FIKE-989614 format. One record per residue: residue in three letters; x, y, z of N, C-alpha, C in turn; residue number from 1. Coordinates in Angstrom, 3 decimals. Layout:
# FIKE-989614
  residuo      n_px      n_py      n_pz     ca_px     ca_py     ca_pz      c_px      c_py      c_pz  num
      ALA         X         Y         Z         X         Y         Z         X         Y         Z  NUM
...
***
This chain:
# FIKE-989614
  residuo      n_px      n_py      n_pz     ca_px     ca_py     ca_pz      c_px      c_py      c_pz  num
      UNK   152.445    79.946   146.113   151.467    80.979   145.898   150.059    80.386   145.855    1
      UNK   149.927    79.305   145.115   148.625    78.651   145.040   148.256    78.107   146.413    2
      UNK   149.224    77.575   147.124   148.965    77.036   148.459   148.517    78.157   149.390    3
      UNK   149.176    79.339   149.243   148.775    80.478   150.088   147.350    80.926   149.765    4
      UNK   146.990    80.958   148.489   145.632    81.352   148.091   144.622    80.345   148.620    5
      UNK   144.966    79.063   148.558   144.073    78.019   149.081   143.908    78.159   150.580    6
      UNK   145.019    78.455   151.276   144.971    78.640   152.728   144.158    79.875   153.074    7
      UNK   144.347    80.954   152.295   143.581    82.182   152.516   142.090    81.928   152.286    8
      UNK   141.749    81.188   151.224   140.349    80.857   150.931   139.745    80.011   152.034    9
      UNK   140.492    79.052   152.522   139.997    78.185   153.598   139.807    78.982   154.878   10
      UNK   140.752    79.926   155.139   140.639    80.761   156.331   139.417    81.655   156.235   11
      UNK   139.219    82.290   155.061   138.052    83.141   154.877   136.761    82.342   154.996   12
      UNK   136.769    81.136   154.405   135.573    80.303   154.480   135.289    79.913   155.919   13
      UNK   136.330    79.516   156.647   136.113    79.078   158.023   135.705    80.264   158.911   14
      UNK   136.241    81.460   158.643   135.849    82.640   159.421   134.394    83.021   159.127   15
      UNK   133.995    82.967   157.849   132.613    83.314   157.518   131.661    82.237   158.039   16
      UNK   132.068    80.977   157.972   131.229    79.904   158.510   131.097    80.055   160.023   17
      UNK   132.203    80.406   160.683   132.164    80.609   162.130   131.274    81.800   162.479   18
      UNK   131.371    82.879   161.721   130.524    84.053   161.960   129.058    83.698   161.740   19
      UNK   128.789    82.938   160.684   127.415    82.510   160.413   126.907    81.620   161.537   20
      UNK   127.733    80.698   161.978   127.357    79.795   163.058   127.081    80.569   164.348   21
      UNK   127.959    81.514   164.688   127.776    82.327   165.890   126.519    83.201   165.796   22
      UNK   126.311    83.833   164.656   125.134    84.687   164.481   123.852    83.864   164.568   23
      UNK   123.852    82.685   163.940   122.669    81.817   164.017   122.424    81.386   165.455   24
      UNK   123.486    81.020   166.135   123.352    80.613   167.538   122.812    81.736   168.403   25
      UNK   123.317    82.945   168.174   122.819    84.092   168.940   121.347    84.360   168.649   26
      UNK   120.961    84.298   167.381   119.563    84.550   167.018   118.645    83.498   167.617   27
      UNK   119.039    82.241   167.527   118.212    81.172   168.100   118.190    81.291   169.620   28
      UNK   119.329    81.595   170.198   119.386    81.798   171.650   118.488    82.943   172.093   29
      UNK   118.468    84.010   171.305   117.597    85.150   171.629   116.134    84.725   171.598   30
      UNK   115.771    83.945   170.587   114.376    83.476   170.501   113.999    82.648   171.720   31
      UNK   114.869    81.706   172.111   114.567    80.889   173.294   114.549    81.725   174.557   32
      UNK   115.473    82.658   174.674   115.506    83.535   175.860   114.234    84.346   175.943   33
      UNK   113.804    84.893   174.799   112.602    85.712   174.775   111.371    84.880   175.100   34
      UNK   111.292    83.691   174.549   110.145    82.813   174.822   110.132    82.427   176.302   35
      UNK   111.288    82.076   176.825   111.371    81.691   178.237   111.024    82.883   179.114   36
      UNK   111.478    84.051   178.735   111.234    85.255   179.512   109.754    85.624   179.522   37
      UNK   109.025    85.255   178.469   107.598    85.576   178.405   106.782    84.706   179.343   38
      UNK   107.370    83.716   179.961   106.665    82.865   180.906   107.080    83.230   182.332   39
      UNK   106.566    84.353   182.843   106.963    84.786   184.180   106.343    83.899   185.254   40
      UNK   106.743    84.142   186.486   106.253    83.367   187.621   104.736    83.441   187.741   41
      UNK   104.149    84.557   187.336   102.714    84.731   187.486   101.942    84.286   186.241   42
      UNK   102.591    83.524   185.352   101.916    83.051   184.146   100.791    82.095   184.527   43
      UNK    99.722    82.181   183.797    98.566    81.338   184.049    98.661    80.057   183.235   44
      UNK    98.018    79.020   183.718    97.883    77.827   182.902    96.891    78.144   181.789   45
      UNK    96.837    77.282   180.801    95.910    77.504   179.694    94.463    77.523   180.203   46
      UNK    94.147    76.651   181.136    92.784    76.609   181.680    92.470    77.868   182.487   47
      UNK    93.425    78.348   183.270    93.208    79.587   184.033    92.992    80.770   183.091   48
      UNK    93.739    80.806   182.004    93.579    81.887   181.027    92.193    81.828   180.394   49
      UNK    91.752    80.619   180.017    90.406    80.471   179.441    89.333    80.906   180.431   50
      UNK    89.486    80.532   181.684    88.511    80.923   182.711    88.489    82.434   182.912   51
      UNK    89.652    83.055   182.867    89.741    84.507   183.026    89.012    85.214   181.890   52
      UNK    89.245    84.762   180.667    88.594    85.380   179.508    87.092    85.118   179.555   53
      UNK    86.698    83.900   179.927    85.257    83.590   180.035    84.573    84.472   181.062   54
      UNK    85.227    84.694   182.204    84.653    85.571   183.237    84.489    86.992   182.699   55
      UNK    85.473    87.465   181.946    85.374    88.785   181.336    84.230    88.857   180.337   56
      UNK    84.065    87.805   179.566    82.970    87.784   178.586    81.600    87.785   179.281   57
      UNK    81.496    87.105   180.417    80.240    87.148   181.182    79.935    88.574   181.626   58
      UNK    80.959    89.293   182.049    80.756    90.680   182.476    80.349    91.563   181.296   59
      UNK    80.906    91.312   180.132    80.524    92.088   178.946    79.062    91.800   178.590   60
      UNK    78.670    90.538   178.654    77.255    90.208   178.399    76.344    90.890   179.411   61
      UNK    76.767    90.895   180.659    75.981    91.562   181.702    75.861    93.059   181.408   62
      UNK    76.949    93.660   180.933    76.937    95.076   180.571    75.916    95.331   179.458   63
      UNK    75.897    94.457   178.467    74.956    94.611   177.354    73.498    94.437   177.815   64
      UNK    73.266    93.498   178.718    71.909    93.294   179.243    71.440    94.506   180.050   65
      UNK    72.359    95.097   180.799    72.001    96.302   181.549    71.698    97.458   180.601   66
      UNK    72.459    97.530   179.503    72.255    98.627   178.545    70.840    98.601   177.974   67
      UNK    70.284    97.418   177.818    68.926    97.301   177.283    67.919    98.022   178.184   68
      UNK    68.198    98.058   179.469    67.269    98.655   180.432    67.418   100.174   180.546   69
      UNK    68.353   100.758   179.816    68.579   102.201   179.895    67.679   102.892   178.876   70
      UNK    66.813   103.786   179.330    65.866   104.412   178.399    66.505   105.442   177.461   71
      UNK    67.590   106.104   177.888    68.219   107.136   177.053    69.051   106.463   175.954   72
      UNK    68.691   106.768   174.720    69.345   106.147   173.567    70.850   106.411   173.541   73
      UNK    71.265   107.659   173.779    72.691   108.008   173.742    73.483   107.223   174.788   74
      UNK    72.936   107.133   175.985    73.640   106.411   177.049    73.681   104.916   176.734   75
      UNK    72.616   104.383   176.189    72.580   102.967   175.811    73.659   102.692   174.766   76
      UNK    73.824   103.600   173.804    74.856   103.438   172.780    76.262   103.526   173.389   77
      UNK    76.448   104.432   174.341    77.750   104.551   175.009    78.108   103.254   175.742   78
      UNK    77.133   102.689   176.437    77.376   101.446   177.178    77.684   100.309   176.201   79
      UNK    76.951   100.228   175.109    77.224    99.186   174.116    78.584    99.379   173.461   80
      UNK    78.980   100.619   173.253    80.307   100.908   172.714    81.391   100.480   173.703   81
      UNK    81.149   100.739   174.972    82.068   100.304   176.031    82.199    98.778   176.024   82
      UNK    81.076    98.094   175.880    81.084    96.629   175.826    81.836    96.132   174.591   83
      UNK    81.700    96.838   173.469    82.415    96.456   172.248    83.930    96.525   172.460   84
      UNK    84.380    97.583   173.090    85.820    97.740   173.332    86.312    96.672   174.305   85
      UNK    85.519    96.410   175.336    85.885    95.360   176.288    85.987    94.012   175.577   86
      UNK    85.073    93.729   174.640    85.124    92.480   173.880    86.393    92.408   173.030   87
      UNK    86.813    93.538   172.450    88.060    93.565   171.666    89.265    93.259   172.552   88
      UNK    89.258    93.796   173.757    90.349    93.515   174.702    90.376    92.026   175.025   89
      UNK    89.222    91.456   175.290    89.153    90.025   175.603    89.575    89.175   174.403   90
      UNK    89.242    89.612   173.200    89.711    88.905   171.996    91.241    88.893   171.946   91
      UNK    91.849    90.038   172.230    93.317    90.133   172.223    93.919    89.233   173.296   92
      UNK    93.287    89.180   174.461    93.794    88.328   175.538    93.613    86.853   175.213   93
      UNK    92.566    86.544   174.496    92.347    85.158   174.087    93.406    84.728   173.076   94
      UNK    93.785    85.642   172.166    94.835    85.344   171.185    96.194    85.164   171.852   95
      UNK    96.458    85.972   172.873    97.759    85.915   173.542    97.549    85.953   175.058   96
      UNK    97.279    84.796   175.654    97.011    84.753   177.098    98.168    85.261   177.963   97
      UNK    99.373    85.314   177.405   100.506    85.834   178.171   100.308    87.310   178.522   98
      UNK    99.420    87.988   177.787    99.155    89.409   178.046    98.157    89.633   179.180   99
      UNK    97.594    88.574   179.705    96.596    88.746   180.769    97.184    89.512   181.947  100
      UNK    98.437    89.261   182.261    99.035    89.983   183.394    99.110    91.487   183.121  101
      UNK    99.239    91.879   181.848    99.270    93.307   181.504    97.903    93.954   181.635  102
      UNK    96.870    93.139   181.492    95.497    93.655   181.549    94.829    93.326   182.880  103
      UNK    95.600    92.959   183.859    95.042    92.515   185.137    94.173    93.592   185.788  104
      UNK    94.604    94.836   185.793    93.809    95.908   186.401    92.492    96.093   185.650  105
      UNK    92.555    96.013   184.320    91.336    96.093   183.520    90.376    94.980   183.921  106
      UNK    90.891    93.754   183.994    90.049    92.599   184.301    89.547    92.605   185.743  107
      UNK    90.429    92.941   186.667    90.070    92.845   188.085    89.288    94.045   188.605  108
      UNK    89.503    95.193   188.015    88.855    96.376   188.584    87.929    97.094   187.605  109
      UNK    88.483    97.561   186.502    87.707    98.426   185.618    86.465    97.744   185.046  110
      UNK    86.627    96.533   184.554    85.494    95.849   183.941    84.400    95.557   184.974  111
      UNK    84.779    94.968   186.088    83.800    94.640   187.128    83.160    95.871   187.739  112
      UNK    83.958    96.875   188.019    83.425    98.109   188.593    82.525    98.816   187.591  113
      UNK    82.904    98.775   186.322    82.058    99.375   185.287    80.693    98.715   185.235  114
      UNK    80.665    97.393   185.283    79.385    96.669   185.273    78.571    97.026   186.514  115
      UNK    79.230    97.077   187.650    78.536    97.426   188.891    77.935    98.833   188.815  116
      UNK    78.710    99.790   188.325    78.212   101.162   188.219    77.074   101.291   187.205  117
      UNK    77.163   100.536   186.125    76.075   100.565   185.144    74.800   100.016   185.783  118
      UNK    74.930    98.951   186.554    73.769    98.409   187.259    73.175    99.407   188.232  119
      UNK    74.035   100.104   188.932    73.544   101.123   189.867    72.907   102.292   189.124  120
      UNK    73.462   102.638   187.970    72.881   103.693   187.146    71.463   103.303   186.704  121
      UNK    71.313   102.067   186.282    69.998   101.583   185.864    69.012   101.681   187.026  122
      UNK    69.453   101.241   188.202    68.570   101.297   189.371    68.221   102.735   189.752  123
      UNK    69.216   103.615   189.733    68.938   105.016   190.057    68.071   105.664   188.985  124
      UNK    68.295   105.283   187.742    67.525   105.857   186.641    66.038   105.580   186.764  125
      UNK    65.711   104.492   187.423    64.309   104.166   187.620    63.630   105.129   188.599  126
      UNK    64.437   105.862   189.369    63.902   106.802   190.370    64.205   108.253   190.017  127
      UNK    64.515   108.499   188.760    64.811   109.872   188.328    63.611   110.766   188.570  128
      UNK    63.917   112.005   188.833    62.871   112.994   189.027    62.338   113.038   190.447  129
      UNK    62.580   112.020   191.225    62.098   112.008   192.610    62.996   112.814   193.537  130
      UNK    64.270   112.928   193.168    65.232   113.554   194.061    66.287   114.275   193.230  131
      UNK    66.560   115.551   193.528    67.578   116.279   192.749    68.973   115.680   192.883  132
      UNK    69.289   115.079   194.020    70.607   114.464   194.197    70.758   113.233   193.299  133
      UNK    69.688   112.483   193.181    69.725   111.326   192.288    69.880   111.793   190.850  134
      UNK    69.165   112.832   190.491    69.262   113.383   189.138    70.687   113.844   188.842  135
      UNK    71.329   114.507   189.797    72.708   114.983   189.613    73.673   113.801   189.470  136
      UNK    73.478   112.753   190.268    74.349   111.569   190.188    74.206   110.883   188.830  137
      UNK    72.999   110.795   188.351    72.745   110.179   187.052    73.395   111.004   185.939  138
      UNK    73.348   112.305   186.037    73.964   113.176   185.025    75.492   113.043   185.020  139
      UNK    76.086   112.922   186.200    77.552   112.770   186.287    78.016   111.444   185.689  140
      UNK    77.133   110.483   185.668    77.472   109.160   185.167    77.902   109.190   183.706  141
      UNK    77.303   110.052   182.906    77.654   110.143   181.486    79.135   110.486   181.317  142
      UNK    79.640   111.421   182.106    81.060   111.773   182.037    81.945   110.616   182.476  143
      UNK    81.499   109.903   183.488    82.253   108.752   183.971    82.351   107.674   182.896  144
      UNK    81.257   107.423   182.203    81.262   106.407   181.142    82.213   106.803   180.023  145
      UNK    82.249   108.082   179.664    83.186   108.545   178.628    84.627   108.330   179.084  146
      UNK    84.911   108.623   180.353    86.261   108.412   180.877    86.618   106.922   180.909  147
      UNK    85.659   106.102   181.304    85.891   104.661   181.344    86.124   104.116   179.935  148
      UNK    85.381   104.633   178.981    85.552   104.230   177.585    86.959   104.591   177.101  149
      UNK    87.423   105.760   177.466    88.776   106.183   177.102    89.818   105.250   177.725  150
      UNK    89.607   104.850   178.965    90.519   103.920   179.639    90.525   102.570   178.928  151
      UNK    89.352   102.075   178.543    89.270   100.808   177.814    90.001   100.916   176.480  152
      UNK    89.826   102.025   175.789    90.500   102.220   174.498    92.016   102.234   174.670  153
      UNK    92.499   102.879   175.725    93.942   102.896   175.994    94.459   101.494   176.262  154
      UNK    93.711   100.706   177.026    94.107    99.326   177.313    94.184    98.524   176.018  155
      UNK    93.193    98.671   175.160    93.183    97.943   173.899    94.362    98.369   173.027  156
      UNK    94.614    99.655   172.946    95.746   100.161   172.161    97.061    99.617   172.697  157
      UNK    97.209    99.575   174.007    98.439    99.069   174.620    98.644    97.596   174.251  158
      UNK    97.589    96.810   174.300    97.714    95.397   173.938    98.078    95.231   172.465  159
      UNK    97.463    96.026   171.604    97.789    95.960   170.179    99.222    96.401   169.912  160
      UNK    99.665    97.426   170.622   101.038    97.913   170.453   102.028    96.829   170.886  161
      UNK   101.751    96.152   171.992   102.618    95.065   172.444   102.637    93.925   171.434  162
      UNK   101.460    93.606   170.881   101.353    92.549   169.879   102.154    92.924   168.633  163
      UNK   102.063    94.180   168.217   102.804    94.637   167.042   104.310    94.599   167.297  164
      UNK   104.735    94.981   168.499   106.157    94.948   168.829   106.681    93.512   168.790  165
      UNK   105.951    92.584   169.400   106.374    91.184   169.397   106.427    90.642   167.973  166
      UNK   105.445    91.014   167.159   105.441    90.596   165.763   106.688    91.116   165.050  167
      UNK   107.020    92.378   165.261   108.168    92.984   164.591   109.469    92.317   165.018  168
      UNK   109.614    92.022   166.299   110.827    91.354   166.782   110.944    89.972   166.152  169
      UNK   109.853    89.204   166.161   109.891    87.868   165.569   110.208    87.937   164.074  170
      UNK   109.610    88.893   163.368   109.865    89.045   161.935   111.317    89.435   161.678  171
      UNK   111.867    90.331   162.501   113.265    90.742   162.339   114.223    89.582   162.573  172
      UNK   113.960    88.788   163.600   114.824    87.639   163.890   114.743    86.632   162.753  173
      UNK   113.545    86.371   162.257   113.384    85.446   161.140   114.135    85.956   159.910  174
      UNK   114.013    87.258   159.628   114.707    87.847   158.476   116.218    87.692   158.635  175
      UNK   116.739    87.935   159.819   118.189    87.805   160.047   118.644    86.368   159.857  176
      UNK   117.848    85.410   160.337   118.191    84.010   160.172   118.201    83.626   158.684  177
      UNK   117.205    84.111   157.964   117.158    83.829   156.518   118.344    84.453   155.805  178
      UNK   118.710    85.673   156.202   119.871    86.342   155.602   121.147    85.565   155.908  179
      UNK   121.270    85.100   157.140   122.464    84.344   157.516   122.557    83.013   156.783  180
      UNK   121.406    82.429   156.503   121.388    81.169   155.781   121.456    81.379   154.268  181
      UNK   121.524    82.629   153.842   121.633    82.930   152.419   120.336    82.749   151.654  182
      UNK   119.237    82.855   152.329   117.931    82.672   151.666   117.278    83.985   151.358  183
***
């Protein structure tokens, strides 16, 4: 009877140790799989990521310099607000360069095109009142800036949501590992 209880205890211990070992292996394997998976074929080197963020920051500075030349206070504030959101996006990309591929359209099109359009707005604004078509184009620009600002905000929210999801997954895996280790 005592031998059977000892055998039962050893079996239970070995089964729980095996389950703990398997669960730990799966959790660690998941972490490595996830880390490896985050390095896709189009991943940038650290230097390429820094250059990408620096180029974006130059465009944000250019946006701010153009805003200074805008005589309308409300429009100047809108442009500066747009630049603020763009800077937040670049901050997020600097923290996690792996997200650059998610923000590629923002970096390659929206930011550059926004700066270009702001420059054209400044140039057209200098000729306001001379032509009704120019006046109409300048007026439509305000709506475009609001739409562009909304797009920038969505991009920033998406990056933050991805960051929060990754944080939650890492925290959950860590918690499971601690639970498995009895901590």
